[in-house]
N, C-alpha and C positions, 0 to 999 in steps of 0.2 A: 249702552247705546240707547239713545232716545229715538222714538219713531211715533208717528201719528197713524193710528188705524181706526177704522170704524167697525166696532163689534157691538152687536145688539146687547143692550144692558141686561135684558132678561137672561141671556145666555151666560154672561159673566156672573150674575147673581146666583143662578142655579148652580153653576160650577163651584162657586165659593161655598154655597150651602151644603152641597153633597160631599165636598172634600174637607170641610172645616178649615179652609185656608182663608185668612183674614184680609189679604191684600190682593188687589187686581193684578199687580205685577207678579206675585208668586203664583197665582192661579194660571196666568198665561205661561210662565216658565214651566210649571208642572205639565200643562197641556202639551207644550212643545216637546218636552222630554218624553212624555208618553207616546206621542206621535212618532218620534224618532225611534224609540225602542220597538214599537209595533212594526215599523217598516223594516228594521234590521232583522227582527224575528221572521218576517215573511221571506227575506232573502236567505236566511239560514234554513228554513223549512224546505227550500228548493233542493237542498242536498240530501234530504231524508231518503235513506235507502240506496244512495249512490256512493257513499264513502265506506270502503272496507278497511277497518282499522286493524284487523288481524291481531287482536289482543289475546294473549295467553294469560288468563287470570291466575292460574296456579303459579306460573313463573313470576308474575308480579307480586304475589303474596309472599313468595320465598325471599324476595329481595331484602 
């Protein structure tokens, strides 16, 4: 998909430099993937301590 966006050139250049990604398209894709992953992790962290899996490790090892 093609789209036109206004991103500060310094921001793109710094992202390309620190990630060693050579194209603007790839650095944008990587940034979006990282943003999505970070937000999904935030959602998962909400469940910390609330899910009781009731796992019997000894029984699982014997399988």
